[in-house]
PyMOL Python script that loads the backbone (N, CA, C, O; Angstrom):
from pymol import cmd

cmd.read_pdbstr("""\
ATOM      1  N   MET A   1    -103.870 -51.956  80.816  1.00  0.00           N
ATOM      2  CA  MET A   1    -105.160 -51.622  81.395  1.00  0.00           C
ATOM      3  C   MET A   1    -105.329 -50.120  81.472  1.00  0.00           C
ATOM      4  O   MET A   1    -104.414 -49.384  81.842  1.00  0.00           O
ATOM      5  N   THR A   2    -106.521 -49.688  81.113  1.00  0.00           N
ATOM      6  CA  THR A   2    -106.839 -48.276  81.188  1.00  0.00           C
ATOM      7  C   THR A   2    -107.981 -48.096  82.182  1.00  0.00           C
ATOM      8  O   THR A   2    -109.097 -48.557  81.939  1.00  0.00           O
ATOM      9  N   ASP A   3    -107.708 -47.433  83.291  1.00  0.00           N
ATOM     10  CA  ASP A   3    -108.728 -47.217  84.323  1.00  0.00           C
ATOM     11  C   ASP A   3    -109.393 -48.521  84.764  1.00  0.00           C
ATOM     12  O   ASP A   3    -110.605 -48.564  84.978  1.00  0.00           O
ATOM     13  N   GLY A   4    -108.606 -49.572  84.898  1.00  0.00           N
ATOM     14  CA  GLY A   4    -109.142 -50.851  85.347  1.00  0.00           C
ATOM     15  C   GLY A   4    -109.834 -51.661  84.270  1.00  0.00           C
ATOM     16  O   GLY A   4    -110.289 -52.774  84.536  1.00  0.00           O
ATOM     17  N   ILE A   5    -109.924 -51.128  83.058  1.00  0.00           N
ATOM     18  CA  ILE A   5    -110.560 -51.835  81.948  1.00  0.00           C
ATOM     19  C   ILE A   5    -109.463 -52.454  81.091  1.00  0.00           C
ATOM     20  O   ILE A   5    -108.595 -51.737  80.591  1.00  0.00           O
ATOM     21  N   PRO A   6    -109.487 -53.785  80.910  1.00  0.00           N
ATOM     22  CA  PRO A   6    -108.443 -54.392  80.082  1.00  0.00           C
ATOM     23  C   PRO A   6    -108.547 -53.917  78.635  1.00  0.00           C
ATOM     24  O   PRO A   6    -109.641 -53.709  78.109  1.00  0.00           O
ATOM     25  N   GLU A   7    -107.396 -53.753  78.012  1.00  0.00           N
ATOM     26  CA  GLU A   7    -107.391 -53.358  76.609  1.00  0.00           C
ATOM     27  C   GLU A   7    -107.775 -54.554  75.750  1.00  0.00           C
ATOM     28  O   GLU A   7    -107.341 -55.678  76.001  1.00  0.00           O
ATOM     29  N   LEU A   8    -108.585 -54.301  74.743  1.00  0.00           N
ATOM     30  CA  LEU A   8    -109.033 -55.357  73.838  1.00  0.00           C
ATOM     31  C   LEU A   8    -108.419 -55.149  72.460  1.00  0.00           C
ATOM     32  O   LEU A   8    -108.335 -54.031  71.954  1.00  0.00           O
ATOM     33  N   TYR A   9    -107.994 -56.259  71.873  1.00  0.00           N
ATOM     34  CA  TYR A   9    -107.436 -56.253  70.529  1.00  0.00           C
ATOM     35  C   TYR A   9    -108.176 -57.299  69.708  1.00  0.00           C
ATOM     36  O   TYR A   9    -108.756 -58.228  70.270  1.00  0.00           O
ATOM     37  N   TRP A  10    -108.162 -57.160  68.396  1.00  0.00           N
ATOM     38  CA  TRP A  10    -108.931 -58.044  67.520  1.00  0.00           C
ATOM     39  C   TRP A  10    -108.700 -59.516  67.813  1.00  0.00           C
ATOM     40  O   TRP A  10    -109.642 -60.305  67.746  1.00  0.00           O
ATOM     41  N   GLU A  11    -107.468 -59.909  68.137  1.00  0.00           N
ATOM     42  CA  GLU A  11    -107.195 -61.335  68.326  1.00  0.00           C
ATOM     43  C   GLU A  11    -107.716 -61.870  69.655  1.00  0.00           C
ATOM     44  O   GLU A  11    -107.670 -63.078  69.886  1.00  0.00           O
ATOM     45  N   ALA A  12    -108.207 -61.005  70.529  1.00  0.00           N
ATOM     46  CA  ALA A  12    -108.742 -61.427  71.832  1.00  0.00           C
ATOM     47  C   ALA A  12    -110.211 -61.832  71.681  1.00  0.00           C
ATOM     48  O   ALA A  12    -111.099 -61.247  72.300  1.00  0.00           O
ATOM     49  N   THR A  13    -110.440 -62.834  70.853  1.00  0.00           N
ATOM     50  CA  THR A  13    -111.794 -63.242  70.482  1.00  0.00           C
ATOM     51  C   THR A  13    -112.682 -63.509  71.695  1.00  0.00           C
ATOM     52  O   THR A  13    -113.799 -62.999  71.777  1.00  0.00           O
ATOM     53  N   TYR A  14    -112.181 -64.310  72.632  1.00  0.00           N
ATOM     54  CA  TYR A  14    -112.994 -64.670  73.797  1.00  0.00           C
ATOM     55  C   TYR A  14    -113.296 -63.443  74.659  1.00  0.00           C
ATOM     56  O   TYR A  14    -114.438 -63.244  75.075  1.00  0.00           O
ATOM     57  N   ALA A  15    -112.283 -62.625  74.927  1.00  0.00           N
ATOM     58  CA  ALA A  15    -112.489 -61.431  75.754  1.00  0.00           C
ATOM     59  C   ALA A  15    -113.477 -60.481  75.097  1.00  0.00           C
ATOM     60  O   ALA A  15    -114.306 -59.879  75.779  1.00  0.00           O
ATOM     61  N   ILE A  16    -113.397 -60.343  73.781  1.00  0.00           N
ATOM     62  CA  ILE A  16    -114.344 -59.481  73.064  1.00  0.00           C
ATOM     63  C   ILE A  16    -115.746 -60.053  73.162  1.00  0.00           C
ATOM     64  O   ILE A  16    -116.701 -59.316  73.406  1.00  0.00           O
ATOM     65  N   ALA A  17    -115.881 -61.360  72.975  1.00  0.00           N
ATOM     66  CA  ALA A  17    -117.208 -61.987  73.067  1.00  0.00           C
ATOM     67  C   ALA A  17    -117.817 -61.779  74.449  1.00  0.00           C
ATOM     68  O   ALA A  17    -119.008 -61.488  74.562  1.00  0.00           O
ATOM     69  N   MET A  18    -117.019 -61.925  75.495  1.00  0.00           N
ATOM     70  CA  MET A  18    -117.532 -61.736  76.849  1.00  0.00           C
ATOM     71  C   MET A  18    -117.905 -60.268  77.083  1.00  0.00           C
ATOM     72  O   MET A  18    -118.892 -59.987  77.764  1.00  0.00           O
ATOM     73  N   ALA A  19    -117.138 -59.340  76.534  1.00  0.00           N
ATOM     74  CA  ALA A  19    -117.468 -57.919  76.652  1.00  0.00           C
ATOM     75  C   ALA A  19    -118.763 -57.608  75.909  1.00  0.00           C
ATOM     76  O   ALA A  19    -119.561 -56.794  76.374  1.00  0.00           O
ATOM     77  N   LEU A  20    -118.979 -58.242  74.767  1.00  0.00           N
ATOM     78  CA  LEU A  20    -120.228 -58.039  74.020  1.00  0.00           C
ATOM     79  C   LEU A  20    -121.425 -58.555  74.821  1.00  0.00           C
ATOM     80  O   LEU A  20    -122.481 -57.923  74.836  1.00  0.00           O
ATOM     81  N   ILE A  21    -121.261 -59.693  75.479  1.00  0.00           N
ATOM     82  CA  ILE A  21    -122.340 -60.229  76.319  1.00  0.00           C
ATOM     83  C   ILE A  21    -122.670 -59.238  77.435  1.00  0.00           C
ATOM     84  O   ILE A  21    -123.838 -59.006  77.747  1.00  0.00           O
ATOM     85  N   GLU A  22    -121.635 -58.661  78.027  1.00  0.00           N
ATOM     86  CA  GLU A  22    -121.837 -57.715  79.129  1.00  0.00           C
ATOM     87  C   GLU A  22    -122.433 -56.391  78.651  1.00  0.00           C
ATOM     88  O   GLU A  22    -123.343 -55.859  79.287  1.00  0.00           O
ATOM     89  N   HIS A  23    -121.933 -55.863  77.549  1.00  0.00           N
ATOM     90  CA  HIS A  23    -122.322 -54.521  77.103  1.00  0.00           C
ATOM     91  C   HIS A  23    -123.478 -54.501  76.106  1.00  0.00           C
ATOM     92  O   HIS A  23    -124.050 -53.443  75.846  1.00  0.00           O
ATOM     93  N   CYS A  24    -123.817 -55.634  75.560  1.00  0.00           N
ATOM     94  CA  CYS A  24    -124.932 -55.724  74.599  1.00  0.00           C
ATOM     95  C   CYS A  24    -125.841 -56.897  74.979  1.00  0.00           C
ATOM     96  O   CYS A  24    -126.072 -57.791  74.164  1.00  0.00           O
ATOM     97  N   PRO A  25    -126.356 -56.898  76.211  1.00  0.00           N
ATOM     98  CA  PRO A  25    -127.095 -58.080  76.691  1.00  0.00           C
ATOM     99  C   PRO A  25    -128.376 -58.376  75.912  1.00  0.00           C
ATOM    100  O   PRO A  25    -128.842 -59.515  75.908  1.00  0.00           O
ATOM    101  N   ASN A  26    -128.942 -57.385  75.264  1.00  0.00           N
ATOM    102  CA  ASN A  26    -130.197 -57.598  74.537  1.00  0.00           C
ATOM    103  C   ASN A  26    -129.984 -57.894  73.060  1.00  0.00           C
ATOM    104  O   ASN A  26    -130.948 -58.002  72.302  1.00  0.00           O
ATOM    105  N   ARG A  27    -128.737 -58.025  72.649  1.00  0.00           N
ATOM    106  CA  ARG A  27    -128.430 -58.301  71.245  1.00  0.00           C
ATOM    107  C   ARG A  27    -128.283 -59.803  71.033  1.00  0.00           C
ATOM    108  O   ARG A  27    -127.662 -60.496  71.839  1.00  0.00           O
ATOM    109  N   ASN A  28    -128.851 -60.292  69.959  1.00  0.00           N
ATOM    110  CA  ASN A  28    -128.700 -61.688  69.571  1.00  0.00           C
ATOM    111  C   ASN A  28    -127.590 -61.754  68.527  1.00  0.00           C
ATOM    112  O   ASN A  28    -127.720 -61.153  67.460  1.00  0.00           O
ATOM    113  N   PRO A  29    -126.499 -62.470  68.809  1.00  0.00           N
ATOM    114  CA  PRO A  29    -125.383 -62.516  67.868  1.00  0.00           C
ATOM    115  C   PRO A  29    -125.788 -63.007  66.480  1.00  0.00           C
ATOM    116  O   PRO A  29    -125.145 -62.659  65.489  1.00  0.00           O
ATOM    117  N   GLU A  30    -126.834 -63.801  66.402  1.00  0.00           N
ATOM    118  CA  GLU A  30    -127.292 -64.313  65.106  1.00  0.00           C
ATOM    119  C   GLU A  30    -127.887 -63.206  64.234  1.00  0.00           C
ATOM    120  O   GLU A  30    -127.951 -63.346  63.012  1.00  0.00           O
ATOM    121  N   ASN A  31    -128.317 -62.120  64.849  1.00  0.00           N
ATOM    122  CA  ASN A  31    -128.972 -61.034  64.113  1.00  0.00           C
ATOM    123  C   ASN A  31    -128.060 -59.828  63.892  1.00  0.00           C
ATOM    124  O   ASN A  31    -128.528 -58.750  63.526  1.00  0.00           O
ATOM    125  N   VAL A  32    -126.768 -60.014  64.113  1.00  0.00           N
ATOM    126  CA  VAL A  32    -125.812 -58.910  63.952  1.00  0.00           C
ATOM    127  C   VAL A  32    -124.956 -59.189  62.730  1.00  0.00           C
ATOM    128  O   VAL A  32    -124.278 -60.214  62.661  1.00  0.00           O
ATOM    129  N   GLY A  33    -124.986 -58.287  61.773  1.00  0.00           N
ATOM    130  CA  GLY A  33    -124.144 -58.424  60.585  1.00  0.00           C
ATOM    131  C   GLY A  33    -122.697 -58.096  60.906  1.00  0.00           C
ATOM    132  O   GLY A  33    -122.405 -57.528  61.959  1.00  0.00           O
ATOM    133  N   LEU A  34    -121.796 -58.447  60.012  1.00  0.00           N
ATOM    134  CA  LEU A  34    -120.377 -58.259  60.280  1.00  0.00           C
ATOM    135  C   LEU A  34    -119.979 -56.790  60.379  1.00  0.00           C
ATOM    136  O   LEU A  34    -119.137 -56.437  61.205  1.00  0.00           O
ATOM    137  N   THR A  35    -120.565 -55.938  59.561  1.00  0.00           N
ATOM    138  CA  THR A  35    -120.249 -54.505  59.638  1.00  0.00           C
ATOM    139  C   THR A  35    -120.697 -53.949  60.980  1.00  0.00           C
ATOM    140  O   THR A  35    -119.961 -53.209  61.633  1.00  0.00           O
ATOM    141  N   GLU A  36    -121.903 -54.309  61.384  1.00  0.00           N
ATOM    142  CA  GLU A  36    -122.410 -53.853  62.689  1.00  0.00           C
ATOM    143  C   GLU A  36    -121.563 -54.426  63.821  1.00  0.00           C
ATOM    144  O   GLU A  36    -121.272 -53.732  64.795  1.00  0.00           O
ATOM    145  N   LEU A  37    -121.169 -55.691  63.695  1.00  0.00           N
ATOM    146  CA  LEU A  37    -120.332 -56.312  64.720  1.00  0.00           C
ATOM    147  C   LEU A  37    -119.015 -55.554  64.869  1.00  0.00           C
ATOM    148  O   LEU A  37    -118.559 -55.314  65.987  1.00  0.00           O
ATOM    149  N   ALA A  38    -118.410 -55.181  63.757  1.00  0.00           N
ATOM    150  CA  ALA A  38    -117.160 -54.416  63.819  1.00  0.00           C
ATOM    151  C   ALA A  38    -117.376 -53.115  64.592  1.00  0.00           C
ATOM    152  O   ALA A  38    -116.534 -52.734  65.406  1.00  0.00           O
ATOM    153  N   HIS A  39    -118.492 -52.434  64.345  1.00  0.00           N
ATOM    154  CA  HIS A  39    -118.790 -51.183  65.060  1.00  0.00           C
ATOM    155  C   HIS A  39    -119.030 -51.436  66.546  1.00  0.00           C
ATOM    156  O   HIS A  39    -118.579 -50.661  67.389  1.00  0.00           O
ATOM    157  N   LEU A  40    -119.740 -52.520  66.870  1.00  0.00           N
ATOM    158  CA  LEU A  40    -119.981 -52.851  68.276  1.00  0.00           C
ATOM    159  C   LEU A  40    -118.664 -53.106  69.000  1.00  0.00           C
ATOM    160  O   LEU A  40    -118.448 -52.602  70.102  1.00  0.00           O
ATOM    161  N   VAL A  41    -117.791 -53.884  68.382  1.00  0.00           N
ATOM    162  CA  VAL A  41    -116.496 -54.194  69.008  1.00  0.00           C
ATOM    163  C   VAL A  41    -115.694 -52.919  69.219  1.00  0.00           C
ATOM    164  O   VAL A  41    -115.124 -52.710  70.290  1.00  0.00           O
ATOM    165  N   GLN A  42    -115.647 -52.069  68.202  1.00  0.00           N
ATOM    166  CA  GLN A  42    -114.864 -50.834  68.307  1.00  0.00           C
ATOM    167  C   GLN A  42    -115.418 -49.888  69.369  1.00  0.00           C
ATOM    168  O   GLN A  42    -114.687 -49.038  69.876  1.00  0.00           O
ATOM    169  N   SER A  43    -116.696 -50.025  69.710  1.00  0.00           N
ATOM    170  CA  SER A  43    -117.287 -49.149  70.719  1.00  0.00           C
ATOM    171  C   SER A  43    -117.160 -49.712  72.135  1.00  0.00           C
ATOM    172  O   SER A  43    -117.562 -49.055  73.096  1.00  0.00           O
ATOM    173  N   LEU A  44    -116.611 -50.910  72.278  1.00  0.00           N
ATOM    174  CA  LEU A  44    -116.458 -51.507  73.607  1.00  0.00           C
ATOM    175  C   LEU A  44    -115.430 -50.727  74.429  1.00  0.00           C
ATOM    176  O   LEU A  44    -114.421 -50.269  73.893  1.00  0.00           O
ATOM    177  N   PRO A  45    -115.691 -50.578  75.733  1.00  0.00           N
ATOM    178  CA  PRO A  45    -114.696 -49.942  76.598  1.00  0.00           C
ATOM    179  C   PRO A  45    -113.394 -50.744  76.547  1.00  0.00           C
ATOM    180  O   PRO A  45    -113.415 -51.968  76.683  1.00  0.00           O
ATOM    181  N   GLY A  46    -112.302 -50.086  76.359  1.00  0.00           N
ATOM    182  CA  GLY A  46    -111.007 -50.758  76.345  1.00  0.00           C
ATOM    183  C   GLY A  46    -110.543 -51.213  74.973  1.00  0.00           C
ATOM    184  O   GLY A  46    -109.410 -51.673  74.832  1.00  0.00           O
ATOM    185  N   PHE A  47    -111.400 -51.095  73.947  1.00  0.00           N
ATOM    186  CA  PHE A  47    -110.954 -51.520  72.622  1.00  0.00           C
ATOM    187  C   PHE A  47    -109.854 -50.578  72.149  1.00  0.00           C
ATOM    188  O   PHE A  47    -110.046 -49.363  72.084  1.00  0.00           O
ATOM    189  N   SER A  48    -108.695 -51.154  71.819  1.00  0.00           N
ATOM    190  CA  SER A  48    -107.519 -50.332  71.540  1.00  0.00           C
ATOM    191  C   SER A  48    -106.813 -50.685  70.238  1.00  0.00           C
ATOM    192  O   SER A  48    -105.689 -50.237  70.011  1.00  0.00           O
ATOM    193  N   ASP A  49    -107.436 -51.464  69.395  1.00  0.00           N
ATOM    194  CA  ASP A  49    -106.761 -51.910  68.181  1.00  0.00           C
ATOM    195  C   ASP A  49    -107.113 -51.022  66.991  1.00  0.00           C
ATOM    196  O   ASP A  49    -108.031 -50.205  67.059  1.00  0.00           O
ATOM    197  N   ASP A  50    -106.383 -51.192  65.922  1.00  0.00           N
ATOM    198  CA  ASP A  50    -106.590 -50.434  64.695  1.00  0.00           C
ATOM    199  C   ASP A  50    -107.779 -51.040  63.944  1.00  0.00           C
ATOM    200  O   ASP A  50    -107.729 -52.214  63.576  1.00  0.00           O
ATOM    201  N   PRO A  51    -108.837 -50.276  63.710  1.00  0.00           N
ATOM    202  CA  PRO A  51    -110.000 -50.806  62.991  1.00  0.00           C
ATOM    203  C   PRO A  51    -109.658 -51.370  61.615  1.00  0.00           C
ATOM    204  O   PRO A  51    -110.362 -52.247  61.113  1.00  0.00           O
ATOM    205  N   ALA A  52    -108.598 -50.880  61.008  1.00  0.00           N
ATOM    206  CA  ALA A  52    -108.217 -51.351  59.671  1.00  0.00           C
ATOM    207  C   ALA A  52    -107.644 -52.767  59.682  1.00  0.00           C
ATOM    208  O   ALA A  52    -107.509 -53.380  58.623  1.00  0.00           O
ATOM    209  N   LEU A  53    -107.306 -53.295  60.849  1.00  0.00           N
ATOM    210  CA  LEU A  53    -106.698 -54.620  60.929  1.00  0.00           C
ATOM    211  C   LEU A  53    -107.709 -55.757  60.937  1.00  0.00           C
ATOM    212  O   LEU A  53    -107.324 -56.918  60.796  1.00  0.00           O
ATOM    213  N   VAL A  54    -108.978 -55.455  61.097  1.00  0.00           N
ATOM    214  CA  VAL A  54    -109.979 -56.513  61.204  1.00  0.00           C
ATOM    215  C   VAL A  54    -110.188 -57.191  59.849  1.00  0.00           C
ATOM    216  O   VAL A  54    -110.120 -56.564  58.791  1.00  0.00           O
ATOM    217  N   THR A  55    -110.444 -58.501  59.930  1.00  0.00           N
ATOM    218  CA  THR A  55    -110.768 -59.282  58.734  1.00  0.00           C
ATOM    219  C   THR A  55    -112.129 -59.936  58.937  1.00  0.00           C
ATOM    220  O   THR A  55    -112.639 -60.019  60.055  1.00  0.00           O
ATOM    221  N   GLU A  56    -112.698 -60.395  57.840  1.00  0.00           N
ATOM    222  CA  GLU A  56    -113.977 -61.097  57.934  1.00  0.00           C
ATOM    223  C   GLU A  56    -113.847 -62.325  58.837  1.00  0.00           C
ATOM    224  O   GLU A  56    -114.759 -62.630  59.605  1.00  0.00           O
ATOM    225  N   GLN A  57    -112.726 -63.022  58.747  1.00  0.00           N
ATOM    226  CA  GLN A  57    -112.537 -64.225  59.570  1.00  0.00           C
ATOM    227  C   GLN A  57    -112.506 -63.892  61.054  1.00  0.00           C
ATOM    228  O   GLN A  57    -113.083 -64.617  61.863  1.00  0.00           O
ATOM    229  N   ILE A  58    -111.840 -62.807  61.418  1.00  0.00           N
ATOM    230  CA  ILE A  58    -111.813 -62.396  62.827  1.00  0.00           C
ATOM    231  C   ILE A  58    -113.229 -62.114  63.309  1.00  0.00           C
ATOM    232  O   ILE A  58    -113.613 -62.549  64.395  1.00  0.00           O
ATOM    233  N   LEU A  59    -114.009 -61.388  62.509  1.00  0.00           N
ATOM    234  CA  LEU A  59    -115.387 -61.075  62.908  1.00  0.00           C
ATOM    235  C   LEU A  59    -116.230 -62.339  63.020  1.00  0.00           C
ATOM    236  O   LEU A  59    -117.039 -62.462  63.939  1.00  0.00           O
ATOM    237  N   LEU A  60    -116.054 -63.263  62.109  1.00  0.00           N
ATOM    238  CA  LEU A  60    -116.796 -64.527  62.181  1.00  0.00           C
ATOM    239  C   LEU A  60    -116.407 -65.310  63.432  1.00  0.00           C
ATOM    240  O   LEU A  60    -117.266 -65.910  64.079  1.00  0.00           O
ATOM    241  N   ASP A  61    -115.137 -65.309  63.774  1.00  0.00           N
ATOM    242  CA  ASP A  61    -114.676 -65.995  64.987  1.00  0.00           C
ATOM    243  C   ASP A  61    -115.284 -65.353  66.232  1.00  0.00           C
ATOM    244  O   ASP A  61    -115.748 -66.056  67.130  1.00  0.00           O
ATOM    245  N   ILE A  62    -115.282 -64.020  66.289  1.00  0.00           N
ATOM    246  CA  ILE A  62    -115.877 -63.312  67.428  1.00  0.00           C
ATOM    247  C   ILE A  62    -117.359 -63.649  67.525  1.00  0.00           C
ATOM    248  O   ILE A  62    -117.864 -63.946  68.607  1.00  0.00           O
ATOM    249  N   GLN A  63    -118.054 -63.604  66.393  1.00  0.00           N
ATOM    250  CA  GLN A  63    -119.491 -63.878  66.383  1.00  0.00           C
ATOM    251  C   GLN A  63    -119.787 -65.306  66.838  1.00  0.00           C
ATOM    252  O   GLN A  63    -120.754 -65.536  67.564  1.00  0.00           O
ATOM    253  N   THR A  64    -118.975 -66.249  66.423  1.00  0.00           N
ATOM    254  CA  THR A  64    -119.160 -67.651  66.817  1.00  0.00           C
ATOM    255  C   THR A  64    -118.993 -67.817  68.324  1.00  0.00           C
ATOM    256  O   THR A  64    -119.823 -68.447  68.979  1.00  0.00           O
ATOM    257  N   VAL A  65    -117.921 -67.253  68.868  1.00  0.00           N
ATOM    258  CA  VAL A  65    -117.692 -67.374  70.315  1.00  0.00           C
ATOM    259  C   VAL A  65    -118.785 -66.645  71.086  1.00  0.00           C
ATOM    260  O   VAL A  65    -119.263 -67.145  72.105  1.00  0.00           O
ATOM    261  N   TRP A  66    -119.183 -65.472  70.611  1.00  0.00           N
ATOM    262  CA  TRP A  66    -120.266 -64.707  71.253  1.00  0.00           C
ATOM    263  C   TRP A  66    -121.527 -65.556  71.297  1.00  0.00           C
ATOM    264  O   TRP A  66    -122.168 -65.654  72.343  1.00  0.00           O
ATOM    265  N   TYR A  67    -121.891 -66.170  70.183  1.00  0.00           N
ATOM    266  CA  TYR A  67    -123.083 -67.000  70.124  1.00  0.00           C
ATOM    267  C   TYR A  67    -122.961 -68.187  71.074  1.00  0.00           C
ATOM    268  O   TYR A  67    -123.881 -68.469  71.842  1.00  0.00           O
ATOM    269  N   GLU A  68    -121.826 -68.883  71.021  1.00  0.00           N
ATOM    270  CA  GLU A  68    -121.637 -70.071  71.875  1.00  0.00           C
ATOM    271  C   GLU A  68    -121.703 -69.716  73.353  1.00  0.00           C
ATOM    272  O   GLU A  68    -122.324 -70.436  74.135  1.00  0.00           O
ATOM    273  N   GLU A  69    -121.075 -68.622  73.741  1.00  0.00           N
ATOM    274  CA  GLU A  69    -121.084 -68.219  75.152  1.00  0.00           C
ATOM    275  C   GLU A  69    -122.456 -67.695  75.573  1.00  0.00           C
ATOM    276  O   GLU A  69    -122.913 -67.983  76.679  1.00  0.00           O
ATOM    277  N   ALA A  70    -123.112 -66.938  74.711  1.00  0.00           N
ATOM    278  CA  ALA A  70    -124.422 -66.374  75.056  1.00  0.00           C
ATOM    279  C   ALA A  70    -125.482 -67.462  75.192  1.00  0.00           C
ATOM    280  O   ALA A  70    -126.372 -67.351  76.036  1.00  0.00           O
ATOM    281  N   THR A  71    -125.402 -68.494  74.390  1.00  0.00           N
ATOM    282  CA  THR A  71    -126.414 -69.549  74.461  1.00  0.00           C
ATOM    283  C   THR A  71    -126.113 -70.571  75.535  1.00  0.00           C
ATOM    284  O   THR A  71    -126.966 -71.402  75.845  1.00  0.00           O
ATOM    285  N   SER A  72    -124.918 -70.532  76.113  1.00  0.00           N
ATOM    286  CA  SER A  72    -124.582 -71.487  77.178  1.00  0.00           C
ATOM    287  C   SER A  72    -124.825 -70.912  78.558  1.00  0.00           C
ATOM    288  O   SER A  72    -124.676 -71.616  79.556  1.00  0.00           O
ATOM    289  N   LEU A  73    -125.206 -69.619  78.631  1.00  0.00           N
ATOM    290  CA  LEU A  73    -125.443 -68.984  79.939  1.00  0.00           C
ATOM    291  C   LEU A  73    -126.782 -69.381  80.512  1.00  0.00           C
ATOM    292  O   LEU A  73    -127.141 -68.940  81.604  1.00  0.00           O
TER     293      LEU A  73
END
""", "prot")
cmd.dss("prot")
cmd.show_as("cartoon", "prot")
cmd.util.cbc("prot")
cmd.orient("prot")
């Protein structure tokens, strides 16, 4: 943890999705491309992973969870 903010890594799909809901409340996950999604994740407070480690599948998983959680609220 850094200053009370949990560190986020690419494999933390659910935590990243919840952070996106909190920090990008006006964004619709369906309208975010994968390149933009990668930039959004990397700009989240606490994101601490190597940007080079991300794969298309990881981004698709994050986007799916983000969509499912955002539409269930």
